[in-house]
VEXNU-574747 format. One record per residue (C-alpha): residue in one letter; x, y negated, z; residue number from 0. Coordinates in Angstrom, 1 decimal. Example, Ala and Ser with C-alpha at 12.3 -4.5 7.8 and 13.67 -1.06 7.14 Angstrom:
# VEXNU-574747
["A",[12.3,4.5,7.8],0];
["S",[13.7,1.1,7.1],1];
# end
This chain:
# VEXNU-574747
["X",[0.0,-0.1,0.0],0];
["X",[2.9,-2.5,0.8],1];
["X",[4.5,-1.5,-2.5],2];
["X",[1.1,-2.3,-4.2],3];
["X",[1.0,-5.8,-2.7],4];
["X",[4.7,-6.5,-3.4],5];
["X",[4.0,-5.5,-7.1],6];
["X",[1.0,-7.8,-7.2],7];
["X",[3.1,-10.7,-5.9],8];
["X",[5.9,-10.1,-8.4],9];
["X",[3.4,-9.6,-11.3],10];
["X",[1.6,-12.8,-10.1],11];
["X",[4.9,-14.7,-10.1],12];
["X",[5.9,-13.6,-13.4],13];
["X",[2.7,-14.5,-14.6],14];
["X",[3.0,-17.9,-13.2],15];
["X",[6.6,-18.4,-14.8],16];
["X",[5.4,-17.2,-18.3],17];
["X",[2.1,-19.5,-18.1],18];
["X",[3.1,-22.7,-19.4],19];
["X",[2.5,-26.1,-17.4],20];
["X",[2.1,-26.6,-13.8],21];
["X",[-0.3,-24.4,-12.0],22];
["X",[-2.2,-25.5,-8.9],23];
["X",[-2.4,-22.1,-7.2],24];
["X",[-1.1,-21.1,-3.8],25];
["X",[0.6,-18.0,-2.8],26];
["X",[-2.6,-16.1,-1.8],27];
["X",[-4.2,-16.9,-5.1],28];
["X",[-1.0,-15.8,-7.0],29];
["X",[-1.0,-12.6,-5.0],30];
["X",[-4.6,-12.0,-5.6],31];
["X",[-4.6,-12.5,-9.2],32];
["X",[-1.4,-10.4,-9.4],33];
["X",[-3.1,-7.6,-7.7],34];
["X",[-6.2,-7.8,-10.0],35];
["X",[-3.8,-8.0,-12.9],36];
["X",[-2.1,-4.8,-11.6],37];
["X",[-5.3,-2.9,-11.2],38];
["X",[-6.5,-3.9,-14.8],39];
["X",[-3.1,-3.3,-16.4],40];
["X",[-2.8,0.2,-14.5],41];
["X",[-6.5,1.0,-15.9],42];
["X",[-5.6,0.0,-19.4],43];
["X",[-2.5,2.2,-19.2],44];
["X",[-4.6,5.0,-17.8],45];
["X",[-7.1,4.7,-20.6],46];
["X",[-4.5,4.8,-23.3],47];
["X",[-2.8,7.7,-21.6],48];
["X",[0.5,6.3,-21.0],49];
["X",[0.3,6.8,-17.0],50];
["X",[-1.7,6.8,-14.1],51];
["X",[-3.4,3.8,-12.5],52];
["X",[-1.1,3.8,-9.4],53];
["X",[2.0,4.8,-11.3],54];
["X",[4.4,2.1,-12.3],55];
["X",[5.3,2.3,-15.9],56];
["X",[6.5,-0.1,-18.4],57];
["X",[3.3,-0.3,-20.5],58];
["X",[1.1,-0.8,-17.5],59];
["X",[3.6,-3.3,-16.0],60];
["X",[3.5,-5.4,-19.4],61];
["X",[-0.4,-5.1,-19.5],62];
["X",[-0.6,-6.2,-15.8],63];
["X",[1.4,-9.5,-16.5],64];
["X",[-0.6,-10.2,-19.6],65];
["X",[-3.8,-9.8,-17.8],66];
["X",[-2.4,-11.8,-14.7],67];
["X",[-1.4,-14.6,-17.3],68];
["X",[-5.0,-14.7,-18.5],69];
["X",[-6.5,-14.7,-15.1],70];
["X",[-4.4,-17.6,-14.1],71];
["X",[-5.6,-19.5,-17.1],72];
["X",[-9.3,-18.8,-16.2],73];
["X",[-8.6,-19.7,-12.7],74];
["X",[-7.2,-22.9,-13.7],75];
["X",[-9.9,-23.7,-16.0],76];
["X",[-12.4,-23.0,-13.2],77];
["X",[-10.6,-25.3,-10.7],78];
["X",[-10.2,-28.1,-13.4],79];
["X",[-13.7,-27.9,-14.1],80];
["X",[-14.7,-28.3,-10.5],81];
["X",[-12.3,-31.5,-10.2],82];
["X",[-13.6,-33.2,-13.4],83];
["X",[-17.2,-33.0,-12.4],84];
["X",[-16.4,-34.5,-9.0],85];
["X",[-15.1,-37.7,-10.6],86];
# end
């Protein structure tokens, strides 16, 4: 379980580095998005047959980072929409 949390944090951090621009997300949001990205990436790898959902493999890792980048984009869009309507 601790390894899963550490992997989620690493994947979330990598996604934030890949995503252009400044993200206004805290470490908890990064961890959660990384964990969600890990689960989705592992599921994709499992569906394709390249590994188990809880197994770290290169395709699952890449899919997890890509999904996390997309999730960060969605989280930013939601956060920015909330800020722009408050003005």
